[in-house]
Structure formats: C-alpha cells, structure tokens
C-alpha positions, 0 to 999 in steps of 0.5 A, a space after each residue: 499500500 501507499 504511504 499516505 501523508 498529512 499535509 495540513 490540518 485546520 480547525 475552527 475555533 469551538 464555539 459554546 453553546 448559543 455562542 458566536 458560531 450558533 448563527 452559522 449555516 453549517 454548509 457555510 462553517 464547513 465550507 469556511 474551514 475547507 477554504 482555508 485548509 486549501 488556501 494554506 497550500 495554494 490549492 484551488 480545490 480541482 487537484 482533490 480527488 475525494 472529500 469525506 466528511 463527518 456529521 452525526 445529526 443529518 437533519 435540516 441544514 445538515 441533511 442531503 450530504 452536508 459535506 458536498 454541500 458545504 464544498 459547493 457553498 464554498 465555490 469550490 469546483 463541482 466535479 470533485 466529488 464528496 460524501 458524509 458518513 456517520 460513526 456517531 461521535 467518530 464521524 470524521 475519523 472515520 472519514 479520516 479512514 476512509 480518505 486514508 483508505 482511498 489513497 493508500 489503495 490507489 483509489 485517490 492522490 489527494 482526499 480531505 477528511 472533515 467534519 462539522 456540527 452546529 449543535 446550537 441549532 441541531 441539538 442531540 436527539 433531535 434527528 430520533 424524537 423520543 415516540 417519534 413517527 419513525 420509530 425507535 433507531 434501537 427499537 424493535 429486535 435490538 432491545 431483545 439483544 443488548 439493553 438500549 442504554 443511553 450515554 449518560 447511563 454508560 458513562 456512570 456505569 464505566 465510572 462504577 466498574 473502574 472505581 472512579 469517584 466523583 472526586 476523581 472526576 472532577 480533578 480530571 475536569 480541572 485538569 482538562 480546564 487548566 490545560 486548555 486555558 495554558 494552551 492558549 496563554 502560550 497560543 499553542 493553538 493559534 496556527 491551527 485556527 481559520 478565523 471564521 466570520 460569523 454573524 453579529 446579533 443585537 439584543 433582539 436578535 437581528 444581525 447587524 453585521 459580522 464578527 471574526 472569531 479566533 478563540 475557543 469559547 468554552 474554556 472557563 475558571 474552574 475550581 475543584 469547589 465549584 465543580 463540586 458544587 454542580 448537581 450530577 445529571 439525572 434521569 430516570 435512567 441514571 438517578 444519582 450519576 457522577 457526571 455533571 456539566 462540569 466533567 462531561 464534553 460541552 454542546 458545541 459547535 464547530 468544522 476541521 478538515 485533514 489534507 492528505 496525500 500520497 507521498 508521491 503526489 505531495 512531492 510532486 506539488 513540492 508541498 511539505 510532509 508533515 506527518 504520515 498516517 501509521 494506521 487507522 482502525 474502527 472497532 465495535 465495543 460493548 453496546 451497554 457500556 458503550 463508551 469504552 472503545 477506545 479500550 480495544 480500538 488501541 489495543 487493536 492499533 497497537 497490536 497491528 503496528 507494533 508500537 507500545 504504549 510507551 513509544 506514544 508521546 502524546 495521545 488524544 482521546 476524546 473526553 466525551 465524559 471524564 470516566 472515559 479518559 480515567 477508564 482508559 488510563 487505568 487500563 493501560 497504567 498510561 502517563 497522564 502527562 502525555 494524555 490530553 496535554 493542551 485539554 480536551 472536550 470537557 474544556 473546548 467542547 465537542 461538535 460531534 461530527 468535527 471532533 475526530 479531525 480537531 483531534 487529528 489537528 490537534 495531535 499533529 500540532 503538538 507533536 511538532 510543538 513538542 518534538 514528539 514522534 508518535 501520537 494516538 488518537 482515540 474516541 469512543 462512539 454511541 451504540 458501542 464503536 472505537 476509534 484509533 488512528 496513529 500518526 508519526 511527524 515526520 523530522 526534516 531528515 526522514 
C-alpha cells in the first residue's frame, strides 16, 4: 500500500452552545474551513480527488450530504465528489480512515477528511425524538439482543466498573480546563485555527454585521469547589449519576479538515509533508457500556503497528465524559502527562461530527511543538464503537 501523509490540518474555533458560531449555517462553517485548508497549500480544490466528511445530526441544514453542500457553498469545483458518513462521535475520524484507505489503495492521490456540527441549532436527539413517528433507532429486535442504554448511563457504569469516584472525575475535569487555558496563554492553538466570519446580532436577535472568531469559547475558570457544587446529571435511567455538566463534554459548534496525499503526490506538488498515517482502525465495543471503545481500539492498533504505549509521545482521547478517559488511563497504566496535554472536550467542547479531525489537528500541532514522534488519537462512539489512529511526525531528515 502507498504511504499516506498529512500535508495540513485546520479547524475552526470551537463555539460554545448558543455562542459565536451558533448562527452560522453548517454549509458555510465547513465551507470556510475547507477554503482555509486549501488556501494554505495554494490549492484551488480541483486537485482533490475525494472529500469525506463526518456529521452526526443529519437533519435540516445538515441533511442531504452536508459535506457536498459545504464544498459547493464555498464555490469549490463541482467536479470534486464528496460524501458524508456517520459513525456517531467518531464520524470525522472514520472519514479520515476512509480517505486514508482510498489513497493507500490507489483510488485517490489527494483526499480531504473533515467534519462539522452546529449543535446549537440541531441538538443531540433531534433526529430521533422519543416516540417520534419514524421509530426508535434501537427499537424492534435490538432490545432483545442488547439493553438500549443511553450515553449518560454508560458513562456512569464505566465509572462504577473502574471504581472512579466523583472526586476523581472532577479533578480530571479541572485538569482539562487548566491545560486548555495554558495552551491558549502560550498560543499553542493559534496557527491551527481558521478565522471564521460569523453573524453578529443585537439584543433582539437581529443580524447587525459580522464578527471574526479566532478563539475557543468553552474554556472557563474552574475550581474543585465549583465542580463539587454542580448537580449530577440525572434522569429516570440515571438516578444518581457521578457526571455533571462540569466533568462531561460541552455542547458545541465547529468544523475541521485534514489534507491527505500520497507521498508521491505531495513531493510532485512540492508541498511539505508534516506527518504520515501509521494506521487507523474502527472497532466494535460493548453497546451497553457504550463508551469503552477507546480501550479495544487502542489495543488493536498497537497490535497492528507493533508499537507500545511507551512509544507514544502524546495521546488525544476524546473527553466525552471524564470516566471514559480515566478508565482508559487505568486500563493501560498510561502516563497522564502525555494524555490530552492541551485539554480536551470538557474544556474546549465536542462538536460531535467534527471532533475526530479536530483531535487529529491538535495531535499534529502538539507533536510539532514538542518535538514528539508518535501520536495516538482515539474516541468512544455512541452505540458501542471505538476509533484509533496513530500518526508519525516526519522530521526534516526523514
């Protein structure tokens, strides 16, 4: 198979719920990021063979192949095909796996993996309302095979199984906020951000112009005492949860994109090769616990690549809930100084369809900043899936 390399990777700032990106159309948000990605490599778009995007809530403005619509909305060449995939929270990382496979297999020379989600306007669950006229996605025979749990319940069962108390989860959440704040103070994110022109509104909600957004909006001052005072997430299914709004991922808006090429094509175009894709996997995991997927995904990709956990300089694991990361750390005995070193979704946010390629982007830039070699990116996904990708930063002498 051909070597697949990363030429560039970018993301929008991550907007908080009902924040600066909440009034944007998904097509325009992703379209702006795609244009920004291409411009940085002096490409017009006609060089691209395929675009694969992730989106979870494919409803309304995100229906009907939002990746293709975003490409066209940006005025990019209509001859370039685009497809949208849904692997729940891992959608854009699965898009990267598919783009990787196309180039490795010789079906494409240049591909873009990307993702978008504007959760402020299309909230979680909106495409599967309870007792809606179109049925339950885990109804029918599903319930006779697997208990149809919800993510909050899965997260708390993970906390129980790995003996993770509320105090430990809150400490992890504070670390995420502290690390994200430090990253912005040290300008670790600035060069990966595509500035976005978003509508500005007055007190009555009327558009009065545009504002340029360049900074993640989810970071907030956090104390252990403040976290301890938050009410746990509760429902009929989760009567006494250990997770709160403070130690769970934020509802967010955002988009991201990664430019992939064969090594030969990058060399032909004279573009810098920043990293290579070592391997990618998508695995099935327990759909009842639902969110343990990073554990078997990590085990599988380490086995496939022959690498050990000690070989990894950084790990980006999505902070869907604090228990997901804490259980992974316990399972592997991982060095927490290498895990989510610039904060994760608890601090920055989790625009679900975009998060996979956001994490790829963060990993690439952190490897370059720190001089590391290997990075692991892994995510849990609703319904019991796990993603994992290992990238290798390529030094000038390689």
